[in-house]
C-alpha positions as CSV (number, residue, x, y, z in Angstrom):
1,M,93.5,86.9,112.1
2,H,96.4,89.3,112.3
3,G,98.7,86.8,110.6
4,E,96.2,86.1,107.9
5,R,95.8,89.9,107.2
6,R,99.5,90.4,107.1
7,H,99.8,87.6,104.6
8,E,97.0,89.1,102.4
9,L,98.6,92.5,102.5
10,A,102.0,91.2,101.6
11,R,100.6,89.2,98.7
12,R,98.7,92.2,97.4
13,L,101.7,94.5,97.8
14,R,103.9,92.1,95.8
15,A,101.3,91.9,93.0
16,L,100.9,95.6,93.0
17,R,104.7,96.3,92.8
18,Q,104.9,93.8,89.9
19,R,102.2,95.7,88.1
20,I,104.0,99.0,88.6
21,D,107.3,97.6,87.6
22,A,105.9,96.1,84.4
23,A,104.1,99.3,83.5
24,C,107.4,101.2,84.0
25,V,109.3,98.8,81.8
26,A,106.6,99.0,79.1
27,A,106.8,102.8,79.2
28,G,110.6,102.8,79.1
29,R,110.8,104.2,82.6
30,A,112.7,103.2,85.7
31,P,110.5,101.6,88.3
32,E,112.2,103.6,91.1
33,D,110.9,106.8,89.4
34,V,107.3,105.9,90.3
35,S,106.2,106.1,93.9
36,L,103.3,104.2,95.5
37,L,101.0,106.2,97.7
38,A,99.0,103.6,99.8
39,V,95.4,104.9,100.1
40,T,94.3,103.7,103.5
41,K,91.0,105.5,103.9
42,T,88.5,103.4,105.8
43,V,91.0,100.7,106.8
44,P,92.2,100.4,110.4
45,A,95.5,101.7,111.8
46,S,96.6,98.1,112.3
47,D,96.7,97.7,108.5
48,V,98.9,100.8,108.2
49,A,101.2,99.3,110.9
50,V,101.5,96.1,108.8
51,L,102.2,98.1,105.6
52,L,104.8,100.1,107.4
53,D,106.5,96.9,108.4
54,L,106.3,95.7,104.8
55,G,108.2,98.7,103.7
56,L,105.7,101.3,102.7
57,T,106.1,104.8,104.1
58,T,103.5,107.1,102.5
59,F,99.8,106.9,103.1
60,G,96.8,108.7,101.7
61,E,93.6,109.7,103.6
62,N,90.5,111.5,102.4
63,R,88.4,112.1,105.5
64,V,89.7,114.6,108.1
65,Q,88.2,113.1,111.3
66,E,89.2,109.5,110.4
67,A,92.6,110.6,109.3
68,G,93.4,112.5,112.4
69,A,92.5,109.6,114.7
70,K,94.4,107.2,112.5
71,V,97.6,109.3,112.5
72,A,97.5,109.3,116.3
73,E,96.8,105.6,116.6
74,V,99.6,104.6,114.1
75,A,102.0,106.8,116.1
76,K,101.2,104.7,119.2
77,L,101.4,101.4,117.4
78,C,104.6,102.2,115.6
79,P,106.5,104.8,117.7
80,A,109.8,104.3,115.8
81,A,108.3,104.7,112.4
82,A,108.0,107.9,110.4
83,P,105.1,107.6,108.1
84,R,104.2,110.4,105.7
85,W,100.5,111.3,105.4
86,H,98.9,112.8,102.3
87,F,95.4,114.2,102.2
88,V,93.9,113.2,98.9
89,G,90.2,114.0,99.1
90,G,88.0,117.0,98.9
91,L,88.8,119.4,101.7
92,Q,86.5,121.9,103.3
93,R,88.0,125.2,104.4
94,N,86.8,124.8,107.9
95,K,88.9,121.6,108.3
96,A,92.1,123.1,107.0
97,K,93.3,123.7,110.5
98,A,93.0,120.1,111.5
99,V,94.8,118.9,108.3
100,A,97.6,121.4,108.8
101,R,98.5,119.7,112.0
102,W,99.5,116.3,110.5
103,A,99.5,116.4,106.7
104,D,102.9,116.1,104.9
105,R,101.2,117.0,101.7
106,V,97.7,118.0,100.5
107,E,97.0,116.7,96.9
108,S,93.6,118.2,96.4
109,V,93.8,122.0,96.4
110,D,91.3,123.3,93.9
111,S,90.1,126.8,95.0
112,P,91.5,130.1,96.1
113,R,89.5,130.0,99.3
114,L,91.0,126.7,100.3
115,V,94.5,128.1,99.5
116,E,93.8,130.9,101.9
117,A,92.5,128.7,104.6
118,L,95.4,126.3,104.4
119,D,98.0,129.1,104.3
120,V,96.5,130.7,107.4
121,A,96.3,127.3,109.2
122,V,99.9,126.4,108.3
123,R,101.4,129.7,109.4
124,R,99.6,129.4,112.7
125,E,101.0,125.9,113.2
126,Q,104.5,127.3,112.4
127,D,104.0,130.1,114.9
128,T,103.2,127.6,117.6
129,G,105.9,125.1,116.7
130,G,103.5,122.5,115.2
131,R,105.2,122.7,111.8
132,L,108.8,123.5,110.8
133,G,108.2,124.4,107.2
134,P,105.6,125.1,104.6
135,L,103.0,122.6,103.5
136,P,103.6,121.0,100.1
137,V,100.4,121.0,98.0
138,L,99.4,119.8,94.6
139,V,96.8,121.6,92.4
140,Q,94.0,119.2,91.6
141,Y,93.3,119.4,87.8
142,S,89.9,118.4,86.4
143,V,89.8,116.7,83.0
144,D,86.1,117.1,82.4
145,G,85.0,119.7,84.9
146,D,82.8,117.4,87.0
147,P,82.4,119.2,90.4
148,Q,81.8,115.8,92.1
149,R,85.5,114.9,91.7
150,G,86.8,118.4,92.3
151,G,89.6,120.1,90.4
152,V,90.2,123.2,88.3
153,S,90.0,123.7,84.6
154,R,93.0,124.4,82.4
155,D,92.0,128.1,82.4
156,E,92.0,128.2,86.2
157,L,95.2,126.2,86.6
158,G,97.6,129.2,86.2
159,P,95.9,131.6,88.5
160,L,95.5,129.1,91.3
161,A,99.2,128.1,90.9
162,E,100.1,131.8,91.2
163,N,98.0,132.0,94.3
164,I,99.7,129.1,96.0
165,A,103.2,130.2,95.0
166,S,102.5,133.6,96.7
167,C,101.7,132.0,100.1
168,A,104.4,131.8,102.7
169,G,102.8,128.8,104.3
170,L,102.4,126.7,101.2
171,Q,104.8,125.1,98.7
172,L,103.5,124.3,95.2
173,T,104.9,120.9,94.2
174,G,102.9,119.7,91.3
175,L,99.6,118.5,90.0
176,M,97.1,115.8,90.8
177,A,94.2,114.4,88.7
178,V,91.6,111.6,88.6
179,A,90.5,110.1,85.3
180,P,86.8,110.6,84.7
181,L,84.6,107.5,85.2
182,G,84.1,105.7,81.9
183,A,86.7,107.8,80.0
184,D,89.5,106.2,77.9
185,P,92.4,106.3,80.4
186,D,94.9,107.1,77.7
187,V,93.0,110.0,76.5
188,A,92.4,111.3,80.0
189,F,96.0,111.0,81.1
190,A,97.3,112.5,77.9
191,D,95.3,115.6,78.8
192,V,96.6,115.4,82.4
193,A,100.2,115.1,81.2
194,A,99.8,118.2,79.0
195,A,98.4,120.1,81.9
196,A,101.3,119.0,84.1
197,A,103.8,120.0,81.5
198,W,102.2,123.4,81.1
199,L,102.4,123.9,84.9
200,R,106.0,122.8,85.2
201,A,107.0,125.1,82.4
202,R,105.8,128.1,84.4
203,F,106.5,126.8,87.9
204,P,109.6,124.5,87.7
205,Q,109.1,123.5,91.3
206,A,105.8,121.9,90.4
207,S,107.5,118.7,89.2
208,T,105.3,116.0,90.8
209,L,102.4,114.4,88.8
210,S,100.1,112.3,91.0
211,A,97.8,110.3,88.8
212,G,96.6,106.7,88.4
213,M,94.7,104.4,90.8
214,S,94.0,100.7,91.1
215,G,92.2,100.4,87.8
216,D,94.2,102.7,85.5
217,L,97.7,103.0,86.9
218,E,99.3,101.5,83.8
219,A,97.9,104.3,81.6
220,A,98.9,106.9,84.1
221,I,102.5,105.6,84.2
222,R,102.6,105.6,80.4
223,H,101.8,109.3,80.5
224,G,104.4,110.3,83.0
225,S,102.8,109.9,86.5
226,D,105.4,109.6,89.2
227,V,102.9,108.9,92.0
228,V,100.2,106.3,91.8
229,R,97.5,106.4,94.5
230,V,96.3,102.8,95.2
231,G,93.7,101.7,97.6
232,T,91.5,98.7,96.6
233,A,94.3,96.7,94.8
234,L,96.4,97.0,97.9
235,V,94.0,96.7,100.9
236,G,91.0,95.0,99.2
237,E,87.4,96.1,99.8
238,R,87.0,98.6,102.6
239,R,86.8,97.0,106.0
240,I,85.3,99.6,108.2
241,T,82.7,102.4,107.9
242,S,84.3,105.9,107.8
243,E,82.7,109.2,108.8
């Protein structure tokens, strides 16, 4: 079974890289300018180990308890590897401490209260030697204001970015967005690109745009995304039940 799963993941990864490369060429961009964030929520650590062996290095999780256990298990399975872990889901303030222990980046920061909780948690980790530097974060931007997907409006974007930039424990690195369900991806990502450009103009360090998933990555790349977060197209339908 392990050999069959490795073959499946390798096949899916090849097809996904072909999609990304083709989208970059069509957009007049260099394929190496777009990074793949493998979203491994609800798949076992053994899949992550295979993907590491296939050359991927960055993985996205969206449930704190599941992620913490998976980070530890992958470290045991692949002690010589150095995977990077991004938190990409809605994050409750009371779980900021747990995420600060292992996250290399949080892509879903969307409230001043979460900023405060993460800043406090990170600085405590720094004080105890758990972290050597600040935690890179992305502001999650909402195209349509739907609270189910999280994110801030254009009016809230500047104040939240100012808040993050003022925190010693955090490093503002860019913007993340999810296209609304049923929306025209080109319309949605044009709006996202405008918000990202607005943010970069005011905070030059916020250069990363994380946008695009399995079903709409081509449109996101057309509009300047440099990180695509892909789960289903890479790992298939979810294999285990998460918390």
